[in-house]
N, C-alpha and C positions, 0 to 999 in steps of 0.2 A: 632610448636615452636614460640616463640616471634618474631615480625618483627624486632626487633633489630638485630637479627642474619642475617636476609636477608640483612639489610642494611650494616652490617659489611662485609659480603660476597662481595656485590656490590662495597663497597669501596676497598677491597682487589684487585678485578679484574680490576677495572678502573685504579687504581694506578700503578698497576704492568703490565697490558697487554693492557690497553686502553679501550675507550668507545665502540669501534667497537666490541671488543671481548665479551663484556657485552651484546650488542645487539644480538650477536650470540648465547649466552647463553639463553637469554630470548626466542629467536625463537625456539631453541630446546627443552626448558622446557614447552612452551606454555604460558608463562606468558605475560601479556599485559604491555608494557612499562609505568612505573609510579606506577602500582598497585602491584608491586612485593616487595616493600620495605617500607610498611606503618608501621611506628615504633610501633604505639600502637596497631597494629592489630595482632590477633592470627592465624597463619597459621598451618595447619596440618602438622604432621610429614612427611606425604607422599610428600607434596608439597616441603618441605625442601630437602628430599632425592632426588627428582627429580632435583631440582635446582643445588645440588652438583654433582649429576650425569652428568648433562649437563656441568658443569665447568670442570669436569674430561675429558670428551670428547673433549671439545673445546681446552683446554690448553694442553691436551694430557699428563697427570699424573694420577697416581692411586687415587682412592678415599681416601685412608689413607693418602696419601701426601696432598691432598686437605685439610682434616680435620686438619692435624697437622700444616699446613700452616695458616689456619685460626685460630687456637688457638693462635699461637704466634702473628698474627696481631690483634686479639681481644684485648690483653693487650695493645698494642701500640695505637690502635684506642680509647680505653676506657680512656686512660690517656691523650689523645689529647683533648677529648671532655668534661674534667672537672672532671674525677674520679682519677686524679694523687694524690692529697693530701690524699684522702681517702685510696688509695691503699697503699701508703708509710706509713701511720699511723697506719696500722693494726697490725703489729708486728715487733719486731726488728730481727726477724729471720725467716727463710723459714718454719720451722716446725710450728711456731705459726701462719704464714700467712696461711697454708694449713688447719690447725685445725679450723680457723676461716671463712673458704670458705662458709661452710654451712649457718652460719648466715648471711654472706654477700648476699648469694643467697636469703635468706629469705627476707631481707631487700629490695633488688631490686624488688622481685616479689611482695610482700604484701604491702610495704610502698610506693615505687616510683611509680610503675605502677599499683597497686591495682589488681594484676593478681593472680591466683592460679596455677601456672605452677609445673611440676614434675620436680624438679632439682636433681642433683646427690648428693651424700654424700662423704666426704673425713674424713679419720681418719689416723694419723700418729703413728708410733712406732718407737722408737729409739733403735737400737741394740748396743751390746757391743762395736763395732767398731766405734761408732759415726756416722754411716750411718742411713738413714731413710727409713723405709718401709711405702710406702703411699697405703693405702687401698682405692679404688675407687668403689663405688657402684652406679649402675645406672639402671633404667627401660628401657633404650634405648640401646640395645647391639650394638657394633660396632663403638662407638663414642670415645673410649678411645685415638685415636690419638690426640684429641683436648687437653686433659690432658697433653701429652708430650709437645706440643707447648706452653701451658699456663705456666707450671712449668719452662721450660728452660727460657722463655722470662721473667718471674718475677725474677727468680734468677739472670739473667743477669742485667736487667734494674733497679731492686729495691735493690737488695743485692749485686750486683757485684760479682756474683759467676759464676764459670765455672763448671757445674755439668755434671754428666754422669747419664742418666735415662735409665734403663733397665726394660722391663716387666718380672716379675719373675713367675707370674701365672695368668691364666685366666679361670675362671669357671663360669658356669651359672646354675641357679636353678629356679624352678618353685615356685612362692609364691601366697598363697591363700589370697585374699584381700576381703574386704567387697563388693567391686563392681566387683568382678570376680577374675580370675587367671591371672597372668602376669609373664613374664620371668625377672629375675633380674640377671644382670651380675657383677661379683666380679673380679676386676683387681688388682694385687698388683705389684707395681713399687718399684724397688731399686734405691734409689737416693744417689750418691756419690759425694763428692766435690773433683774434680781433680786439683783445683787451690790452691794457697797459702792462708792461713788465713789472715785476715785483722787485723793490729794492731790498738788498741785505742790510744787515744791522751797520755795516761799514759805509753804507751809501752807494755802493756799486750795484750795477743791475746784474741780476742772475736769470738766466734763461730756464724757464720751467718747461719749455716744449722740446728743446734739443739739448745735447750734451755740449760742454765747452772744454776744449782741450788747452786753453791759454795758459794754464798753469802747469802743463806738463812739460818737463825739461827735455830738451833734445839731446838724444845720445849720439855723441860725435864719434866714440871710439866703436869701431864695428868688430873689434876682435872678441870672439866668444871665449871665455876662459874656461872651457871645459871641452873634453873630447867627445867624440860620437858615442864612445863606450860609456863615459861618465853620464851622458844624456839618456842612454838606453837604460842605465840602471836607476837614474833618477825618476824616469817616467817608464816603468817596466812593461806597460801594456800599451802603449802608444804605437801608432804607425802613421806614415806619411804616404799620400797617394799623389799622382800626378793628374793632369786633364783627362787622361785615358782610363782613369781609376785603376791603375797598376801600381803595385807596391814599390815604394822607394826605399823605406828603411822601417824598422820596427823595434819594439822594446824587447828586453832580454827574456822576461817571463812568458812571452807568447810561445817560446821554443818548447816549454813544458806542457803545452796543449795542442800545439800544431806541429805536424812533421816539417822537418828542416826543409824538405824539398819544396814545400809550398811557401816558405818565407823567403824565397829567394827574389831579389829585385826583379821587376818586370812581371812578376805573376799577378793576373787579374784578381782584384779583391774579391770578386764574385765566386772565385774557386775556393776562398778561404772562409768567407763569412756570408750569412744571409741576414738581411735586415728585418727586425721585429717592429721597430718603432723609430720614426713615424712610417706609416704604411705607404711608402713611395718606392718607386724604382731606384735602385742603388747606382745612380750615375752622377757625374760631376755638376750638371745643371740643377737636378733635383736637390742635391745637397746644398748647393749655394741658396736655392729659394727657401729651403728650410733650415738655414744655418743657425737660427736661434733655438731650433728644437733640441730636445734631448733625444740623442741617438742611442738605440739598444741594438747591438750586433751579437750574433750568436755564431760560435765556432761550428763549422760542419762536421769536424771529426771529434770523436769522443777520445778520452783517455785511453781507452782499451784499443781503440782503432789506431791511435798514434803508435802504440807499441808494437802492433802488428805490421804497420807500415815501416816502421824502423827496421824490422827484421827481414823485409822483403828485398828481392833482387831489383836491379835497376829496371829490367823489363816490366816485371810486375808493378813495381812502383809507378811506372810511366802510365800504365793502363789504369791503375787506381786513381792517379791524380786526374786523368781525363774524365773518369766516371764521376768525379765530384762536380762536373758542370751540369750534370742532370738532376736538378733539385727534386723533381717530381718522383723519380724512381729511385733516388738515393736513400739508402737505409741508415746512413750515417747521420742523417738529421734527427734521428730517433735516439732517445736515451738522454744521459746527463751530459749535455754539451755546454761549454762555457759560455755565459753571456757577458758582455761587456757594455757599460753604460758610461756616457761622456758626451762631450760636445765636439763638433767640427768646427775648426778655426781655419778661415781662409788666410794664408800667409801674404806677406807683402808682396810677393811676386805675382800674386793673383793666378798663379799656375799651379800651386800645390795647396793641398789641404792636410792639416795635422788632425788626428783624432786623439784627444786627450781623454783618457777614460780609466776606469777602475773595474774590477770584476763586479758584475751586478750580483751581489750576495747580500742578503739581509738578515740572515739567521745562521746560527751554528749548524743546523741541520744541512742547510744548502751548502755551506762551506765544506762540510764532509762529503757531500754527494759529488762535488767537483774534484775531490781527492786533494783539497788545499787545507792549508793551515794559516793562522793568523800572520805568521811570518812572511807568507807570500805577499802581503800588503806592506808598501812603504810606511814608515812611522808617520809621515805627514799626511797620509791618505786618511780622510775622515771615515772612509768606509769601516775601519777598524772600530771606530766609536759607534758608528751606526749599528754594526752587528751586535755589539754588547748592549747598546741601549735598546735596540729593537727586540732584544730576546725578552726584556721585561715588558715592554709596550705591547708585545703580541698577546700576552695574557690578558692585558687590560682592554685591548680591542675586542678580543673574543668575548669577554664578560659583557662589554657594552652591547656588543651584537646580539648576545643571547637576552641580555636584558630588553632590548628593543623588540626582539622577536616575541618574547614572553609578554611584553606589554600589548603588542599587536594581537596576539593570540587572547589575552585577557580581554581585551576590547571586543574581538569578535564573539568570544563565549559570552560577554555581558549582552551583546546584542541579540545573540541567539536565545540566551535565557529570557530576555524581555519578550522575544517573539513567542517562546514556549509558554511564558506566564500568560500572555494574552490569549493564546490558544486554550490553555486551562481555564481562564476565566470565561471564555466563550463557551466552552463545554459545559461549565457549572451553571451558566445562565441558560443553556438549552436543557439541562437536567431539572433546574428549579425556576419557579417564576422569577422574573427580572428583579423585582423588589427584594425578594427573599435572597436572592443570589447576592445582591449588592450588600445587603446586611450581613451575610455570612463573610464576604470578602473584607468588610470592615470590622470583623471580629465581634459583631454584636450577637447577643443570645436571641434565639428564635422561639418565642412562645407559641404554643398551639392556640388557635383561635376559631370561632364558629363564624360561619358565613351562610348567607342565603345564596344559593347557587343552583345551577342545572348541570346534571352529570349526564353523560352520553356514553352507552356502550354499543359497539357494533362488531359484526363478525361476518364471515363468509360461510353461510350454511352449507355450501356444496363442496367447501375446501377439504372436508375430511374424506370425501370420495376421490378426490384427486391425489391425495398424498400417496396411497399404495401404488398408484400407477405412474408415478413421477419420480425422477431422480432426486436426490437431496439439493443438487445445485439448481435444478429446475424449480424446486419448491421455494428456495431462498430468492431466486430470481422473481418468482411471482409475487412473493410478499413484499419484496423491496420496491418492485414497480408500483404495486397498489399503495403501500404506505408512504412512498414518495408524493404520490398524488394527494393523499389525505393530509400529509404534512403541510403541503403547500396551502391548502384551504384553512388549516389551523392557524397558519402564519397570517394569512390575509385577514382573517376575521378576529384576531387577537385573543384567541382562547388558549387554555393551557393543556397540552397533551401530558396525561399522567404516565401512561405505560402502554406497551403492547406485550401480550402473551400469546404465543402461537399466532392464530389468525384474528385474535380479539384485539380491539382497540378501544382505549378509554381516554376521554376528554372531559374537561369542566370549564364552566364559564361562571365569572363572577367571584373568584377567590382572591386574585391578585389586587384588584381595585374593585370596590363594590359599584355595581351598576344595576339600576332596576330593570334594564333590558337584557339580562343575563339569559332568560329563557328565549327571548326573540332571537338574540344573537346565535344561541346554540341550534335553534331551528334553522336558521340560515346555513349554518355549518353542515348540518345534517343533509340538507338539500343538495349542498355543494359537493359533498362526499358522494352522495348517491349518483350525481351527474359524472363525477370523475372516475368512480369504480366501473362504470358500464363500458369504459374504453379499453379495459383489460379482459383478454379472452381466455377462458379456460382451455388449456392445450388438450385435454382429453375429450370433453364434450363439444368443444369448439363453440361454446355458448358464452356470451359476456357474463363476467361475474356480477352477481347482485348482492348488495350489502343488506344485512338485517339490523336495523337500528333501534335502540330503545332509549327514550328521554324520560327523565323524572326531576322535579325540581323540589327543593326543601332545604332544610338545615343540615349542614355537614360540619365536622371538625377536621381541620387541616393543620398539619404541622411537619417538621422536618424530623425525620427518624434516622439515627445513625450518625457516625462522625467521620469514619474513614471513607465511606462511600454514602454521603447523605442522600436521602430520598424523600421527597415531598409526598406524603401519604394522605389519603382521605378516609374519613372514618364516619360511621352513622348509617341510620336506616335509609337515608336517601340513596346511598351507593347500592345498597341491597335491592331497593325497589327499581333502581335504574337498570340493574342487572336482570331483574325479572321481566322488566319491559322488553329487553333484548332477547332473552331466552324464549319467551312466549310470543315474540313477534314473528313475522313472516318474511321471506325473502323478497326484495324489492319493496318492502314497506318501512316507513318510519312510524313506530307505535309510541305514543306519548301518554303518560298518565294524566288523570284530571287536573292535577295540580300544575303540570307543564302546560296544559291546554289553557287553563285560566290565567296563568302567569304571561303567557305568550300573547293571548288575545287582549290582554290589558295594555300592552305596550306596543304591540304590532298588529298587523292585519294578515292573517293566514286563512287558508281553507283547510278545514278539518272534516273527515268523515268518521262518524261513530262506528266503533267495532263492537261496542257492548261491554258486558261485564264478564271479567275473566277471573279465574281463581288464582289468587297469589299466595304464596306461602306465608303463613303466619298473619296474613292480613284479610283473608276471606275474599269475597268478590270485590273487584275494583273496576271502575269505569276506565275505559281506555279509548283512544282516538288514533286515526291514521292521519298523519301530516301529509297533504297532497301538494300544496303550492303556497307561495307567499304572494300576497296581493300588494306588497309594498316594494319588493325588489325582483327584478327578473333573474333568471339564471345566469345571464351574461354578466350582470352586476355582482353576483354572489361570487362567481368563479374567476371574475375579472378576465374574460375572454371577448375578444372582438366578435360582434354578430355579422354574419354574412346576409346582408339585406336581400339578396336575391334567392337565398336558400332557406334561412332560418325564420322561425316566428318571432314576434316581438318579445314574447315573454320567455320563450324556450321550454316552458312546462310541457307543451304538446309532444316535443321531441323526447323529453325525458319518460313520459307516460308511454309513448309508442315503443321506445327501446325496451322498457321493462316488460310490456305485454308481449313484444316479439321474443324476449329471452323466455318467457314462461312458456310460450307455445311452440318454440323451436323443437324439432324432432330429435329426440335423444338417441344417440348412436346405440345399437344393442350391445349389451354387456356379454353377450354369449350365453351358452346354456346355464341356467341357474343352478341346475344340479350336475355334479360331475357323473361319469360313467359308474364310479364306485358308489355314489349316492343313489343313482337309480337302481342298482343292483339291490342295495339295502332296502329301498322303498319297496321294490317288487317282492323281495322275500318278506316283508312285513304284510302285504297283501296275501302271500301264500300261506304264511302262519295263520291268518284270521281264517281262511278257508279250510285249513287243516282241522282247526279247533271244532268247526261244525261237522266236517266229514268224520272225525274221530268218534264223535257221540253217535252219528248216524250207523257207523259200522258197529259199534257196540250194541246198539238197539236191535239191528237186524240179526246179529249173531244170538243174542239172547232169545229173540223170538223164533229162532230156528229158520229163518229164511236165507239160508246159504246160497240160493240160486241167484241172489242179487249181488253177491260179493265174491263169487268165484268165476273163474274163466278170464281168459285174455281180454275178451271184449268188455266185461264189466270193469277189469282193472284200468283199461284205457279211459273209460267213461269216468271213473271216479278220480283218476289223475288228472283229467282235464280241468276239474273244478278249481283246485289251487292254482293251476297255471293261469287260467282266465282271470281269476281274482287278483293274482299278483300283477298280471299285465294291465288290468283295468285300473289297479290302484296306482301303479307307476305313470301310466299315461295321463291320468287325471291330475296327479301333482305336477308333472313336467308341463302340461298344457294350461290348465286352469289356474293353477297356483304359481305360475312362473312370474317372479318379481322382475320387471324391468328396473332400469336405474332411476327413472323419475318416480315410480311408485315407491321403490325402496327408500328414496330420499324423503318422500312425503311422509311414510309411515314412520321413519326414525324421527322426523321433525315434530310429528304429533307426539310421539312417546316423550321425547326430550322436554317438549313443552309441558306435557302433563306431569311428568315426574320431577320436572325441575333439575335436569341434569344435562350434561353435554352428550351430543349424539355419539362420541367417541367412547362414552361409557357404556353403551347399550351392547351387552353380549348376546341377548336373545329377544325376538319379539314375535308374537304369534300372528295368525291370520287375521285379517280384518275385512268385514263385510262393507265397510264404509270408507270413503276416502273424501278429502277436502280439495275442492278446486282452488288452486292458488290464487287465481286472480280475483275471485269473488268471496273467498272464505266460506263458500257453501259446502255442507256436508251431503254427499249423494251416495247411493248405493252402488257397490261395486259387483255388477252381476256375474262377471267372469269368475271372481273368487266364490260368490254364493253357490254358483253351479258346481264348481269343483269340491267346495266342502259338503255340499248336500250329497254328492256321489260317494264321498268317503264316509260320511255318516251313514248312508245307506248300506255300504259294505260292512261297516262295524255292526250295524244293527242287525243285518242278515246273519251274521256269524253269531252274534249274542242270542237272537230269538231261535236259531237253529239249536245251539247248545242248550238254551233253556227248555225247549220243547222236547227234544229227545232225551236230554238228562232226566226230566220229570218222569217221562214214560219208563226209562230205565230204573228210576227210583222205585216205581210201583212194581215193576216186573221182578226186580231183586227181592222186594220185601214179600212178594207173593211166593217166590221160591224159598225164601228164608222160613216162612210159616208152614211149609209142607212137612207132614209128620214122617214121611218115608225116608227123609234124608238121614244120612248117618251123621254122628256128631262131628267128624272130621270136615264133611261137606257143609254142615251148617256153619262152622267156624270160619271156613274158607269164603262162604257167601257173606258173612258178616264183614270180613276184612275187606272183600271186593267192594261192598256197599259203602263203607267209610272212605276207601280210597277214591271211589268214584264222586262222592260229595266234595271232598277236599280238592280234587283235580278240576272240578267244575268252578269252585270259588277262586282258585289261583288265577287263571286267564282273566276271569272278570275283574279281580282285584288289580291285577298288575297290567293288563293291557286295555280292557275295555272301559273301565272306569275312568283311567287318566286321559285316554283319547277322547271320551265323551266330554269330560270336564274342560279340555282344551278347546273343543268345537263349540261348546256352549258358551265359553268365554269369548269366542270370536264372534257368535251370534249376538251376544250382549254388548259388544264393542268395549270390553275389557280384556286386560291381559296382563299377566304377571310373569316376571322372570322365573318364579318358582315352578310354574306350571311346566315349562319346558325342561327344568332340571329333574322334575319328578318322573315325567314321561321317559326321559333318557335313562335314568336308574332303573326303573321298573322293566323296560325293555331289555336292558343288560342282564338282570338277575333272574328273568324269567325262565330261560333255558335250564339253568342250574337248579331252580326251585321245582319246576313242573314234575319231573320223575320221583322226586322224594317221597310222595305219599305211598306210591306203589312199592317203593324199596323198603320203606320203614314199616308200613301198616300190614302188608300181606306176609304172612310168616314164612311160607317156603322161601320167598326172595330174602327176607331177613336172615333165615338160618343159613342160606347159602353163602350170603356176604359174611356172616360171622364166621362159618367154617373156613371160607377162603382166607380171611385174614389170620385166623388161628394157624391154620397150615403154613401160611408164609412166615409167621413168626417162629414156628418149630423148625422150619427148613434153615432159617437164618440164625439158628442158635446151636451150633454143633457141640458146644461144651456140655449140653444138658441132655441130648438125644443122639444116640449112637446110629449108624447107618442102617442097621436091620430094622429096629422099632420104626424109623422113619418110613421105610418101605411099607411095613405092616400097617401103619397108620394111614398111609395113602390108599392101600387096598381097602381098609375099613371105611375110610370117607367115601370111597367110590361106591362100595356096596350100599351104604347108607342112602347116599343120593339116588342111587338107582332105585332102591325101594320106595 
């Protein structure tokens, strides 16, 4: 149904029952406010029925009463919005008004709103007693109460009549249409005037209910002063049919649009026309029932088809005429076919109907589409004026429709803008404290202020080990799951979440509105967060995540920073100390400073366990405590969860402590080999190198002493080769077994270093071995005997290599000095022994300085429980440069080696400089070099 009906219903309910009632109707019917009453929109019948059903339920009356109430209000509302004059000018009596309702419906649908709606039809009969019988035909059964309301209101407001309207009959029948079958309802109303007749100004009675023909003169002369041809030209588009709906006569202009063969008397009208309006079968009875309706008929043949049929032979023409009876398969109903609009009039014989009509054309474009000109219309036909007038009105209607559509769009955008503004305000209130956000929205300037508050930092100590082995989506999912749980606790306890960075979470209590219980409140938040986080499992280790929380209370300065993206920031030493409490804390523990401990104990009742004094950057040693439980509130009250009385303890802290202890003691899945195959080979070669240092000096000593039987022969060669191999394997096996970091130990060492150095674990690029480890559950430092054993073996290997080098190197020193002092040596031998001596000394110092000393420093640092990143860097550099530096003393100090290298590069330079040396001298130089080196 048309949107005007919905708007009328809305006006009816709002005026009589109020806006709130209409809102309830919309909620029940499922309509969105503002979209249920678009005047130019066509709503389905189901939508309208649902709306009326909702009205009936809300105001608690029957649907028939709602429809009747609507019918009466429809007349009132229509006359208020500008239809008053039209309604009053339709007829001087009620019968004429009802007989013209069909044409009024047609005018509103097709002229005003350009719609093609299925309206009802009305036909009145006057009985002998002067009462009216109103026949109401409709394709929408059940709406007849609207007619009762409309007729009563029109009689009262327009004709000042008090009538009685009774339903005399109500029948339904199935009607076959071109577009399918439909149910048509026929309701008969008896209308009686129960009031007094109104007198005219001359004192005579005037019937306002029925028409009076007393003043109509009787025509005695039955001679018509015009021929059939004159009548055909005067009404060029008319036709007359008999009771069988066969053509009797027609107007002259129809021959220009319909083949002459079809306009012969006796042709069934269904072969020539199809009915567009009203939607009824085109037969004599239905036409009489809808005699007051505006009839729109469409010619079945187009102008092009008419020309083709005029050129056909008689046989072809007969077949084409028979094909016109099949409406569904007929292609002639497509295209620009002439439409006629007019009225059916029952002639006095009651056996014939004349159709008085004009071409249904409303604009110049339609006129041209039918191949017509204005001259095709008689001068007396108002269609000519309508075409010219409507040409101007079309533009006005389009503008009005566009304005209404724009207005609707503007209202929709306004509502959407308001929704978006509310979302923006909500986001701002989430980003900033509520009071600060309201001040910003009010345009106020926010000054920074100092507060007594408690700041909390927390993070996931094991999360950095989870990141490398998880996908980015998995990382985001884990953080989102945990932070949603933490945010819930924040909202419950009414503290302010400052920010989250990676896996770190920062919150503060006592800044939005001062409260002396800010430390107590934050302690409850910390306990609630610890409880919530334990329900999220690490997908790698399969252990529950444990938070590391730090709290500190004191003075802070808070204020809004930035204008485009304002952020509420905290400054001061309190923030730094709270961060220190978190960094130096332990997984599964809530570490509080002394100030938080005192503040929380002053206003609440908690159980703390002292941790002792820890070193805090720029503050020295600071007393700290571990928060274990609240004696004022149970876990269930803090997190607002229901307690299972059959499973859970009363306070809930036993479950919290048990879950933390279980997470601490759960077996950690092995991470695989700590050393890769390449790393094992490198470690093995390091042990081989240490053994070779010692074997090198033993070889030198035996040769100098002349004990060649110990160094020659295959057997001795295998024995000496086995020493570096055994040392290398022993070194590699020791590192792989005894110094193999599992994930739990690796995490503990990183946490200790991060705590001691006040850095994040992700910033640690190297850490040395440690002979001591901290038991997470008790914070007790104990010896790690596995690592002590491994490091002791490595120190023994290095010491053995160093002692061997020192012992045999010293003996070599004295042996070479003895040879150097012998007088029977030649000057050349004496010089060579001196060079060998200095080379020996330097080659002894190089491995000691580059290998033994850095390794010894690294292991001593492990024994002392200290470690620096620089140690690992130094050892890495010295090991890398040792192979390049170790042979340099022999090559540089011993003269024959030095001369050979010098002559080699001199020769190479001469060979690659042909412009200075010809081929012959080069060959001679080569021979001279060869003889010299041989000598």
